[in-house]
FIKOLMAR-383816 format. One record per atom (N, C-alpha, C, O): residue number from 1; residue in one letter; chain; atom name; x, y, z. Coordinates in nm, 2 decimals, decimal comma. Layout:
N
NUM:a:A:CA:X:Y:Z
...
end
This chain:
105
1:m:A:N:0,11:-0,12:0,03
1:m:A:CA:-0,01:-0,02:0,02
1:m:A:C:0,10:0,11:0,00
1:m:A:O:0,09:0,18:-0,09
2:k:A:N:0,18:0,13:0,07
2:k:A:CA:0,30:0,27:0,06
2:k:A:C:0,36:0,28:-0,06
2:k:A:O:0,41:0,39:-0,10
3:r:A:N:0,35:0,14:-0,15
3:r:A:CA:0,46:0,17:-0,26
3:r:A:C:0,32:0,28:-0,39
3:r:A:O:0,34:0,36:-0,49
4:v:A:N:0,19:0,24:-0,32
4:v:A:CA:0,09:0,31:-0,40
4:v:A:C:0,09:0,45:-0,39
4:v:A:O:0,09:0,53:-0,48
5:q:A:N:0,09:0,49:-0,25
5:q:A:CA:0,10:0,61:-0,20
5:q:A:C:0,21:0,68:-0,22
5:q:A:O:0,22:0,80:-0,21
6:k:A:N:0,32:0,58:-0,24
6:k:A:CA:0,46:0,70:-0,26
6:k:A:C:0,46:0,72:-0,41
6:k:A:O:0,53:0,81:-0,46
7:y:A:N:0,39:0,63:-0,49
7:y:A:CA:0,40:0,70:-0,69
7:y:A:C:0,27:0,79:-0,68
7:y:A:O:0,27:0,89:-0,76
8:a:A:N:0,17:0,77:-0,61
8:a:A:CA:0,04:0,85:-0,61
8:a:A:C:0,11:1,01:-0,57
8:a:A:O:0,10:1,11:-0,63
9:f:A:N:0,18:0,99:-0,44
9:f:A:CA:0,25:1,15:-0,43
9:f:A:C:0,32:1,21:-0,50
9:f:A:O:0,31:1,33:-0,51
10:r:A:N:0,43:1,11:-0,59
10:r:A:CA:0,53:1,16:-0,69
10:r:A:C:0,44:1,21:-0,79
10:r:A:O:0,45:1,33:-0,83
11:g:A:N:0,36:1,15:-0,84
11:g:A:CA:0,26:1,20:-0,97
11:g:A:C:0,16:1,30:-0,92
11:g:A:O:0,10:1,36:-1,01
12:a:A:N:0,14:1,32:-0,81
12:a:A:CA:0,13:1,46:-0,77
12:a:A:C:0,15:1,60:-0,76
12:a:A:O:0,10:1,71:-0,78
13:s:A:N:0,28:1,52:-0,71
13:s:A:CA:0,40:1,63:-0,71
13:s:A:C:0,41:1,66:-0,84
13:s:A:O:0,39:1,78:-0,87
14:f:A:N:0,46:1,58:-0,94
14:f:A:CA:0,47:1,58:-1,05
14:f:A:C:0,40:1,70:-1,14
14:f:A:O:0,44:1,80:-1,21
15:t:A:N:0,25:1,66:-1,11
15:t:A:CA:0,16:1,74:-1,18
15:t:A:C:0,13:1,88:-1,12
15:t:A:O:0,09:1,97:-1,20
16:f:A:N:0,16:1,91:-0,99
16:f:A:CA:0,16:2,06:-0,95
16:f:A:C:0,30:2,15:-0,97
16:f:A:O:0,30:2,27:-0,96
17:g:A:N:0,43:2,07:-1,01
17:g:A:CA:0,50:2,12:-1,09
17:g:A:C:0,49:2,19:-1,21
17:g:A:O:0,53:2,30:-1,25
18:i:A:N:0,42:2,08:-1,25
18:i:A:CA:0,41:2,12:-1,41
18:i:A:C:0,29:2,24:-1,44
18:i:A:O:0,32:2,32:-1,53
19:v:A:N:0,20:2,26:-1,39
19:v:A:CA:0,12:2,33:-1,35
19:v:A:C:0,15:2,48:-1,33
19:v:A:O:0,11:2,59:-1,39
20:a:A:N:0,24:2,45:-1,24
20:a:A:CA:0,30:2,60:-1,21
20:a:A:C:0,40:2,64:-1,29
20:a:A:O:0,44:2,76:-1,28
21:l:A:N:0,44:2,56:-1,36
21:l:A:CA:0,52:2,61:-1,45
21:l:A:C:0,44:2,65:-1,61
21:l:A:O:0,48:2,75:-1,69
22:i:A:N:0,37:2,60:-1,63
22:i:A:CA:0,30:2,64:-1,73
22:i:A:C:0,23:2,73:-1,70
22:i:A:O:0,24:2,81:-1,80
23:y:A:N:0,15:2,78:-1,61
23:y:A:CA:0,13:2,89:-1,54
23:y:A:C:0,19:2,99:-1,56
23:y:A:O:0,14:3,08:-1,62
24:g:A:N:0,33:3,01:-1,48
24:g:A:CA:0,44:3,11:-1,49
24:g:A:C:0,44:3,15:-1,62
24:g:A:O:0,41:3,26:-1,65
25:a:A:N:0,48:3,05:-1,74
25:a:A:CA:0,49:3,04:-1,85
25:a:A:C:0,38:3,18:-1,93
25:a:A:O:0,40:3,30:-1,97
26:l:A:N:0,26:3,11:-1,93
26:l:A:CA:0,16:3,22:-1,97
26:l:A:C:0,15:3,32:-1,95
26:l:A:O:0,13:3,41:-2,03
27:s:A:N:0,17:3,35:-1,80
27:s:A:CA:0,14:3,47:-1,75
27:s:A:C:0,25:3,59:-1,75
27:s:A:O:0,24:3,71:-1,72
28:y:A:N:0,36:3,48:-1,80
28:y:A:CA:0,44:3,59:-1,81
28:y:A:C:0,54:3,60:-1,94
28:y:A:O:0,59:3,71:-1,96
29:f:A:N:0,56:3,51:-2,01
29:f:A:CA:0,62:3,50:-2,17
29:f:A:C:0,55:3,49:-2,29
29:f:A:O:0,60:3,51:-2,40
30:f:A:N:0,43:3,45:-2,26
30:f:A:CA:0,33:3,42:-2,38
30:f:A:C:0,25:3,59:-2,39
30:f:A:O:0,20:3,63:-2,29
31:r:A:N:0,24:3,67:-2,55
31:r:A:CA:0,18:3,79:-2,53
31:r:A:C:0,12:3,76:-2,67
31:r:A:O:0,18:3,72:-2,77
32:s:A:N:0,00:3,81:-2,64
32:s:A:CA:-0,07:3,84:-2,79
32:s:A:C:-0,12:3,99:-2,79
32:s:A:O:-0,11:4,06:-2,69
33:v:A:N:-0,18:4,05:-2,91
33:v:A:CA:-0,19:4,20:-2,97
33:v:A:C:-0,37:4,15:-3,00
33:v:A:O:-0,41:4,04:-3,05
34:g:A:N:-0,45:4,23:-2,96
34:g:A:CA:-0,59:4,22:-2,97
34:g:A:C:-0,65:4,37:-3,06
34:g:A:O:-0,57:4,44:-3,12
35:p:A:N:-0,72:4,38:-3,06
35:p:A:CA:-0,81:4,47:-3,13
35:p:A:C:-0,79:4,62:-3,06
35:p:A:O:-0,83:4,66:-2,96
36:n:A:N:-0,70:4,72:-3,17
36:n:A:CA:-0,69:4,86:-3,10
36:n:A:C:-0,54:4,84:-3,03
36:n:A:O:-0,50:4,93:-2,95
37:n:A:N:-0,46:4,75:-3,06
37:n:A:CA:-0,35:4,71:-3,03
37:n:A:C:-0,32:4,69:-2,91
37:n:A:O:-0,22:4,71:-2,85
38:t:A:N:-0,45:4,64:-2,86
38:t:A:CA:-0,44:4,59:-2,68
38:t:A:C:-0,35:4,49:-2,67
38:t:A:O:-0,35:4,41:-2,76
39:v:A:N:-0,26:4,48:-2,57
39:v:A:CA:-0,16:4,37:-2,55
39:v:A:C:-0,20:4,28:-2,44
39:v:A:O:-0,21:4,35:-2,35
40:f:A:N:-0,22:4,16:-2,41
40:f:A:CA:-0,27:4,08:-2,34
40:f:A:C:-0,19:3,98:-2,32
40:f:A:O:-0,10:3,97:-2,41
41:d:A:N:-0,19:3,90:-2,21
41:d:A:CA:-0,08:3,77:-2,15
41:d:A:C:-0,11:3,64:-2,22
41:d:A:O:-0,18:3,63:-2,32
42:g:A:N:-0,08:3,53:-2,17
42:g:A:CA:-0,14:3,42:-2,24
42:g:A:C:-0,20:3,40:-2,17
42:g:A:O:-0,23:3,28:-2,21
43:l:A:N:-0,28:3,42:-2,04
43:l:A:CA:-0,40:3,41:-1,99
43:l:A:C:-0,52:3,46:-1,99
43:l:A:O:-0,62:3,44:-1,92
44:g:A:N:-0,50:3,57:-2,10
44:g:A:CA:-0,64:3,66:-2,16
44:g:A:C:-0,62:3,80:-2,08
44:g:A:O:-0,68:3,89:-2,13
45:r:A:N:-0,55:3,83:-1,98
45:r:A:CA:-0,56:3,94:-1,90
45:r:A:C:-0,46:4,06:-1,97
45:r:A:O:-0,34:4,06:-1,99
46:q:A:N:-0,53:4,14:-2,00
46:q:A:CA:-0,50:4,29:-2,05
46:q:A:C:-0,35:4,35:-1,99
46:q:A:O:-0,35:4,36:-1,87
47:l:A:N:-0,26:4,38:-2,04
47:l:A:CA:-0,15:4,44:-1,97
47:l:A:C:-0,18:4,60:-1,99
47:l:A:O:-0,24:4,66:-2,07
48:d:A:N:-0,10:4,63:-1,88
48:d:A:CA:-0,09:4,77:-1,91
48:d:A:C:0,05:4,84:-1,86
48:d:A:O:0,13:4,78:-1,80
49:i:A:N:0,07:4,96:-1,89
49:i:A:CA:0,22:5,00:-1,84
49:i:A:C:0,25:5,02:-1,70
49:i:A:O:0,18:5,10:-1,63
50:a:A:N:0,34:4,95:-1,67
50:a:A:CA:0,40:4,93:-1,54
50:a:A:C:0,39:5,05:-1,45
50:a:A:O:0,40:5,15:-1,52
51:p:A:N:0,39:5,08:-1,33
51:p:A:CA:0,49:5,20:-1,30
51:p:A:C:0,63:5,19:-1,26
51:p:A:O:0,67:5,08:-1,22
52:f:A:N:0,70:5,31:-1,26
52:f:A:CA:0,82:5,34:-1,25
52:f:A:C:0,89:5,27:-1,16
52:f:A:O:1,00:5,22:-1,18
53:l:A:N:0,81:5,26:-1,04
53:l:A:CA:0,90:5,24:-0,92
53:l:A:C:0,90:5,04:-0,94
53:l:A:O:0,99:4,97:-0,90
54:v:A:N:0,76:4,99:-1,01
54:v:A:CA:0,76:4,83:-1,01
54:v:A:C:0,83:4,83:-1,09
54:v:A:O:0,90:4,73:-1,06
55:r:A:N:0,89:4,88:-1,21
55:r:A:CA:1,01:4,84:-1,34
55:r:A:C:1,13:4,82:-1,28
55:r:A:O:1,19:4,72:-1,30
56:l:A:N:1,18:4,93:-1,17
56:l:A:CA:1,27:4,95:-1,10
56:l:A:C:1,30:4,84:-1,01
56:l:A:O:1,40:4,77:-1,02
57:l:A:N:1,19:4,82:-0,91
57:l:A:CA:1,22:4,69:-0,79
57:l:A:C:1,23:4,57:-0,86
57:l:A:O:1,33:4,49:-0,86
58:y:A:N:1,08:4,53:-0,93
58:y:A:CA:0,99:4,41:-0,97
58:y:A:C:1,03:4,35:-1,05
58:y:A:O:1,04:4,23:-1,05
59:m:A:N:1,07:4,44:-1,18
59:m:A:CA:1,11:4,37:-1,31
59:m:A:C:1,13:4,45:-1,39
59:m:A:O:1,11:4,57:-1,35
60:n:A:N:1,19:4,43:-1,54
60:n:A:CA:1,24:4,53:-1,60
60:n:A:C:1,14:4,53:-1,74
60:n:A:O:1,18:4,62:-1,82
61:d:A:N:1,05:4,47:-1,76
61:d:A:CA:0,96:4,41:-1,82
61:d:A:C:0,86:4,58:-1,78
61:d:A:O:0,83:4,62:-1,67
62:t:A:N:0,82:4,64:-1,97
62:t:A:CA:0,74:4,79:-1,91
62:t:A:C:0,59:4,74:-1,87
62:t:A:O:0,52:4,81:-1,80
63:l:A:N:0,54:4,62:-1,92
63:l:A:CA:0,39:4,58:-1,91
63:l:A:C:0,36:4,44:-1,78
63:l:A:O:0,44:4,35:-1,75
64:w:A:N:0,23:4,48:-1,72
64:w:A:CA:0,22:4,42:-1,63
64:w:A:C:0,07:4,40:-1,60
64:w:A:O:0,01:4,50:-1,63
65:p:A:N:-0,01:4,29:-1,55
65:p:A:CA:-0,14:4,31:-1,54
65:p:A:C:-0,22:4,37:-1,42
65:p:A:O:-0,34:4,38:-1,40
66:g:A:N:-0,10:4,43:-1,33
66:g:A:CA:-0,16:4,51:-1,24
66:g:A:C:-0,13:4,45:-1,10
66:g:A:O:-0,10:4,33:-1,09
67:f:A:N:-0,14:4,53:-1,02
67:f:A:CA:-0,09:4,50:-0,86
67:f:A:C:-0,14:4,36:-0,79
67:f:A:O:-0,08:4,27:-0,74
68:y:A:N:-0,28:4,37:-0,83
68:y:A:CA:-0,31:4,26:-0,72
68:y:A:C:-0,30:4,09:-0,79
68:y:A:O:-0,28:3,99:-0,73
69:w:A:N:-0,30:4,09:-0,97
69:w:A:CA:-0,27:3,97:-1,04
69:w:A:C:-0,14:3,96:-0,99
69:w:A:O:-0,12:3,86:-0,93
70:a:A:N:0,00:4,07:-1,01
70:a:A:CA:0,08:4,04:-0,97
70:a:A:C:0,11:3,95:-0,88
70:a:A:O:0,16:3,84:-0,90
71:v:A:N:0,08:4,01:-0,76
71:v:A:CA:0,04:3,93:-0,67
71:v:A:C:0,02:3,82:-0,65
71:v:A:O:0,11:3,75:-0,59
72:f:A:N:-0,09:3,78:-0,69
72:f:A:CA:-0,14:3,63:-0,71
72:f:A:C:-0,10:3,59:-0,81
72:f:A:O:-0,17:3,50:-0,84
73:d:A:N:0,00:3,60:-0,92
73:d:A:CA:0,10:3,52:-0,97
73:d:A:C:0,20:3,46:-0,88
73:d:A:O:0,22:3,34:-0,86
74:w:A:N:0,26:3,60:-0,81
74:w:A:CA:0,40:3,50:-0,74
74:w:A:C:0,31:3,41:-0,63
74:w:A:O:0,32:3,29:-0,65
75:a:A:N:0,25:3,44:-0,56
75:a:A:CA:0,17:3,32:-0,45
75:a:A:C:0,14:3,23:-0,51
75:a:A:O:0,17:3,13:-0,46
76:f:A:N:0,06:3,22:-0,63
76:f:A:CA:-0,01:3,09:-0,70
76:f:A:C:0,14:3,01:-0,73
76:f:A:O:0,18:2,92:-0,65
77:f:A:N:0,22:3,07:-0,86
77:f:A:CA:0,35:2,98:-0,86
77:f:A:C:0,44:2,94:-0,76
77:f:A:O:0,50:2,84:-0,77
78:f:A:N:0,47:3,02:-0,66
78:f:A:CA:0,55:2,95:-0,55
78:f:A:C:0,42:2,87:-0,47
78:f:A:O:0,43:2,75:-0,44
79:g:A:N:0,38:2,90:-0,45
79:g:A:CA:0,29:2,81:-0,38
79:g:A:C:0,24:2,65:-0,44
79:g:A:O:0,22:2,55:-0,38
80:l:A:N:0,23:2,68:-0,56
80:l:A:CA:0,23:2,55:-0,61
80:l:A:C:0,35:2,45:-0,62
80:l:A:O:0,35:2,33:-0,64
81:l:A:N:0,47:2,55:-0,60
81:l:A:CA:0,59:2,47:-0,63
81:l:A:C:0,61:2,45:-0,50
81:l:A:O:0,67:2,35:-0,48
82:g:A:N:0,58:2,51:-0,40
82:g:A:CA:0,59:2,48:-0,24
82:g:A:C:0,52:2,35:-0,22
82:g:A:O:0,59:2,27:-0,15
83:l:A:N:0,41:2,31:-0,26
83:l:A:CA:0,32:2,19:-0,27
83:l:A:C:0,37:2,07:-0,32
83:l:A:O:0,34:1,95:-0,29
84:a:A:N:0,48:2,15:-0,44
84:a:A:CA:0,48:2,02:-0,53
84:a:A:C:0,63:1,93:-0,43
84:a:A:O:0,65:1,81:-0,42
85:y:A:N:0,70:2,03:-0,37
85:y:A:CA:0,84:1,99:-0,29
85:y:A:C:0,79:1,91:-0,17
85:y:A:O:0,84:1,81:-0,13
86:l:A:N:0,66:1,96:-0,10
86:l:A:CA:0,60:1,91:0,05
86:l:A:C:0,57:1,77:-0,01
86:l:A:O:0,61:1,67:0,03
87:v:A:N:0,49:1,79:-0,11
87:v:A:CA:0,46:1,59:-0,16
87:v:A:C:0,54:1,54:-0,21
87:v:A:O:0,56:1,42:-0,19
88:f:A:N:0,60:1,59:-0,27
88:f:A:CA:0,72:1,45:-0,30
88:f:A:C:0,81:1,44:-0,20
88:f:A:O:0,90:1,35:-0,22
89:n:A:N:0,83:1,51:-0,07
89:n:A:CA:0,90:1,46:0,05
89:n:A:C:0,83:1,35:0,10
89:n:A:O:0,87:1,24:0,10
90:l:A:N:0,67:1,40:0,14
90:l:A:CA:0,61:1,29:0,16
90:l:A:C:0,61:1,16:0,13
90:l:A:O:0,57:1,06:0,20
91:s:A:N:0,67:1,19:-0,03
91:s:A:CA:0,65:1,03:-0,09
91:s:A:C:0,80:0,97:-0,05
91:s:A:O:0,84:0,86:-0,04
92:a:A:N:0,88:1,09:-0,04
92:a:A:CA:1,04:0,99:0,03
92:a:A:C:1,01:0,96:0,14
92:a:A:O:1,04:0,85:0,16
93:k:A:N:0,95:1,03:0,23
93:k:A:CA:0,91:0,93:0,39
93:k:A:C:0,85:0,80:0,33
93:k:A:O:0,91:0,70:0,38
94:y:A:N:0,76:0,77:0,25
94:y:A:CA:0,72:0,64:0,21
94:y:A:C:0,81:0,53:0,20
94:y:A:O:0,82:0,42:0,25
95:e:A:N:0,90:0,62:0,05
95:e:A:CA:1,05:0,50:0,01
95:e:A:C:1,12:0,49:0,15
95:e:A:O:1,18:0,39:0,18
96:n:A:N:1,12:0,59:0,24
96:n:A:CA:1,22:0,55:0,38
96:n:A:C:1,16:0,44:0,45
96:n:A:O:1,23:0,37:0,52
97:e:A:N:1,01:0,43:0,43
97:e:A:CA:0,94:0,33:0,55
97:e:A:C:0,95:0,16:0,45
97:e:A:O:0,95:0,05:0,50
98:m:A:N:0,96:0,19:0,29
98:m:A:CA:0,93:0,08:0,21
98:m:A:C:1,11:0,02:0,28
98:m:A:O:1,11:-0,09:0,34
99:i:A:N:1,21:0,09:0,25
99:i:A:CA:1,33:0,07:0,26
99:i:A:C:1,40:0,01:0,40
99:i:A:O:1,51:-0,03:0,43
100:a:A:N:1,29:0,01:0,47
100:a:A:CA:1,35:-0,01:0,64
100:a:A:C:1,26:-0,13:0,68
100:a:A:O:1,23:-0,17:0,79
101:g:A:N:1,19:-0,18:0,54
101:g:A:CA:1,11:-0,26:0,56
101:g:A:C:0,95:-0,31:0,62
101:g:A:O:0,89:-0,42:0,64
102:d:A:N:0,92:-0,17:0,63
102:d:A:CA:0,76:-0,18:0,73
102:d:A:C:0,70:-0,21:0,60
102:d:A:O:0,61:-0,29:0,62
103:d:A:N:0,70:-0,19:0,46
103:d:A:CA:0,61:-0,19:0,35
103:d:A:C:0,51:-0,29:0,38
103:d:A:O:0,57:-0,40:0,40
104:e:A:N:0,39:-0,31:0,38
104:e:A:CA:0,28:-0,43:0,37
104:e:A:C:0,22:-0,46:0,22
104:e:A:O:0,18:-0,38:0,13
105:k:A:N:0,24:-0,59:0,20
105:k:A:CA:0,25:-0,64:0,04
105:k:A:C:0,10:-0,69:0,04
105:k:A:O:0,05:-0,74:-0,06
end
């Protein structure tokens, strides 16, 4: 049973990591131009000119989706990566128990 849990946790960890990377790529690396030369990111959010202080401290890019979206993006991306790390460590716990001989077959 612990072997199944180990692989289930590793699969979930891999899924969380991939979702975080896709979300990060869509929100910061993909752009499209809509009608009236409006720029959108990969998630369909309209991008505006970033304030000078944000460009100075936060990023070099001149476009951003807004303060609340930027905070949400960082929290979601790093939250999912942290969750993937924790779940992967949980799978390692089951692997260590299996090595110790506590695995029920």
